[in-house]
VEXMI-657754 format. One record per residue (C-alpha): x negated, y, z. Coordinates in steps of 0.5 Angstrom, whole numbers, plus 2048, in hexadecimal, padded with zeros to 3 digits. Each point is the difference from the previous one (the first is absolute). Layout:
! residues N
XYZ;...
***
This chain:
! residues 82
800800800;7FA805802;7FD7FE7F9;8068027FC;801806804;7F98027FF;8017FF7F8;806804800;7FC806804;7FA8007FB;8057FF7FA;803807802;7FD8077FD;7FD803806;8028077FD;807803802;8057FF7FB;8018087FD;8028027F9;7FA8017FC;7FF8077FD;7FD8017FA;7FA8047FF;8018077FE;7FD8027F9;7FD807800;8048057FB;7FD8057FC;8028057FB;7FE7FC7FA;8037F9803;807803800;8008017F9;8007F87FD;8038027F9;7FC8047FC;8048077FE;7FF8077FE;802807803;8048047FB;803807800;8087FF800;8048057FD;803802807;7F9803801;7FE7FA805;7FA7FB7FF;8037F9800;7FC7F9800;8027FB7FB;7FF7F97FE;8037FF7F9;7FE8037FA;8028077FD;8067FF7FB;8038057FB;808800801;8058047FC;804805804;8088017FF;7FE8067FC;7FC7FC7FB;7F9803802;7FB7FB803;7FD800807;7FA7FC803;8027FD806;7FC7FC805;8037F9802;8007FC807;7FD805805;7FF800807;806803803;8047FB7FD;8028047FA;8017FB7F9;7FE8077FC;7FD806801;8008067FB;7F98037FF;7FE8077FF;7FD8017F9;
***
């Protein structure tokens, strides 16, 4: 009986059972932008960071307008200043 008790004691882990926290990785300004993108000057006068290609789309009046696509603020397209 003592042998069974000793075997059970040595088979259990010695450290207390506690949730293991993952190691935190230091974040830098460069590591925040995992996708490659560019800064553009929007028609509204603000700078926007977009990941997609720049496209030319027709306006309702028939003129063509350049837009940046898939921007960081969640916009699908942002009109650009020429």
